[in-house]
C-alpha positions in Angstrom: 69.0 51.9 29.5 69.5 51.5 33.3 66.4 52.4 35.3 66.6 54.3 38.6 67.4 52.0 41.5 66.8 52.5 45.2 70.5 52.3 45.9 71.0 55.5 43.9 68.6 57.5 46.0 70.1 59.9 48.5 68.5 60.8 51.8 67.1 64.3 52.1 70.1 65.7 54.0 72.7 64.0 51.8 70.9 65.2 48.7 70.9 68.8 50.0 74.7 68.6 50.2 75.1 67.7 46.5 71.9 69.3 45.1 73.4 72.4 43.6 76.1 70.5 41.6 73.7 67.7 40.6 71.0 70.2 39.6 73.5 72.3 37.5 74.7 69.2 35.7 71.2 68.0 34.9 70.2 71.5 33.7 73.1 71.5 31.3 72.2 68.0 30.2 68.6 69.0 29.6 69.7 71.9 27.5 71.3 69.4 25.1 68.1 67.4 25.1 65.4 70.2 24.8 63.8 71.2 21.6 60.9 73.4 20.6 58.1 71.7 18.7 56.3 74.6 17.1 55.1 77.6 19.0 53.0 75.7 21.6 55.2 72.9 22.8 58.7 72.1 24.1 60.2 68.7 24.5 62.8 67.1 26.6 64.3 63.7 25.7 64.4 61.7 28.9 67.0 59.3 30.2 68.2 57.7 33.5 69.7 60.9 34.8 66.7 63.1 34.1 64.5 60.6 35.8 66.8 60.3 38.8 66.8 64.1 39.1 62.9 64.1 39.0 62.8 61.5 41.8 65.3 63.3 44.0 63.5 66.7 43.5 60.1 65.1 44.2 61.4 63.5 47.4 62.9 66.8 48.4 59.9 69.0 47.6 57.4 66.7 49.2 59.7 65.7 52.1 59.1 62.0 51.3 61.1 59.5 53.4 58.7 56.6 53.9 60.1 53.6 51.9 56.8 52.8 50.2 56.4 56.4 49.0 60.0 56.5 47.8 59.4 53.3 45.8 56.3 54.8 44.3 58.2 57.9 43.1 60.9 55.7 41.6 58.4 53.5 39.8 56.5 56.6 38.5 59.6 58.3 37.1 61.1 55.0 35.8 58.2 55.1 33.3 60.2 58.0 31.6 63.3 56.0 31.2 63.5 54.5 27.7 64.0 50.8 27.3 66.5 49.0 25.0 66.6 50.5 21.5 64.0 53.1 22.5 63.9 56.9 23.0 61.6 58.8 25.4 60.3 62.3 25.3 58.2 64.6 27.5 56.2 67.1 25.6 54.9 70.1 27.5 52.2 72.3 26.0 53.1 75.9 26.8 50.3 78.3 26.4 50.2 81.0 29.1 46.6 82.1 28.8 44.4 79.6 30.7 41.3 80.0 28.4 43.4 79.6 25.3 45.2 76.6 26.7 42.0 74.9 27.8 40.5 75.5 24.3 43.7 74.1 22.7 43.8 71.0 25.0 40.2 70.2 24.0 40.8 70.6 20.3 44.1 68.7 20.4 42.6 65.6 22.0 44.3 62.5 20.7 47.5 64.4 19.7 49.7 61.6 21.1 48.5 59.4 18.2 50.0 62.0 15.8 53.5 62.4 17.2 56.4 60.6 15.5 60.1 60.6 15.0 61.6 60.4 11.5 65.0 58.6 11.7 66.9 58.5 8.5 63.7 58.8 6.6 61.9 56.0 8.6 58.8 57.1 10.5 58.5 55.9 14.1 55.2 56.5 15.8 55.0 57.3 19.5 53.7 54.9 22.1 52.2 55.9 25.4 50.6 54.6 28.6 46.8 54.7 28.0 46.2 55.3 31.7 47.8 58.7 31.3 45.3 59.8 28.6 42.2 61.8 29.4 38.9 61.1 27.6 37.9 64.8 27.2 41.1 66.8 26.7 44.8 66.5 26.0 47.1 66.5 29.0 49.3 69.5 29.1 52.2 67.1 29.6 52.7 64.0 27.4 55.1 61.2 28.1 55.9 59.3 24.9 58.3 56.6 23.8 59.6 55.7 20.4 60.5 52.0 19.9 63.2 52.2 17.3 64.1 48.6 16.9 67.7 47.5 16.5 68.4 48.7 13.0 67.2 52.3 13.6 68.8 52.4 17.0 72.1 51.3 15.4 71.7 54.2 12.9 71.2 56.7 15.8 74.3 55.2 17.5 76.4 56.4 14.6 75.6 60.0 15.6 75.5 60.8 11.9 71.8 60.5 11.2 69.1 63.0 10.5 66.2 62.8 13.1 63.1 64.9 13.2 60.3 65.1 15.7 56.9 65.9 14.3 53.2 66.2 15.2 50.5 66.1 12.5 47.3 66.5 14.5 44.5 68.5 12.8 44.7 71.1 15.6 48.5 71.3 15.7 51.2 70.6 13.1 54.9 71.1 13.8 58.2 69.6 13.0 61.7 70.1 14.2 65.0 68.7 12.9 67.1 67.6 16.0 70.4 69.5 16.2 73.6 67.4 16.1 74.2 67.8 19.8 70.7 66.4 20.5 71.3 63.4 18.2 74.7 62.8 19.9 73.1 62.9 23.3 70.4 60.4 22.2 73.0 58.2 20.7 74.8 58.1 24.0 71.6 56.9 25.6 71.5 53.9 23.3 74.9 52.7 24.3 
């Protein structure tokens, strides 16, 4: 999948002119790519467009214009873009009560090691950047990738395949079958 490139980045003024349309399109796209993973987590499957949106929004929010800072944001969010024959997901732990959330994040330490996709019956464990992992608690936002390999990626490309996302950590177990529109969107990413 194509990564975000500097030539795609709009200046702050130019972005303001197209932001509402771009934002509406990405929100609709994310709706097709968002799933609940049990009662404590939601997930968004990432792609080029979701990463581009995050870069543009970060530049806008932080009023970033310096070239080195723009390049840093691009590099940061390009980590979300899946590679060839790969899918990428952001998992957000959603617990409103701070004390309950903090307790859960301590108990769920290492959860990234327990997240996997099941594609046509084949289990694909998540991979992650070890630099984003805390030693004493789970991050409330996990950035994971699933290296499918060519054979499973080809199965997904057919758009006629059952895919489930699951976590089997001792402190949290959940599984969700991806709806056909999610599978179709992910298949489009692999083209």
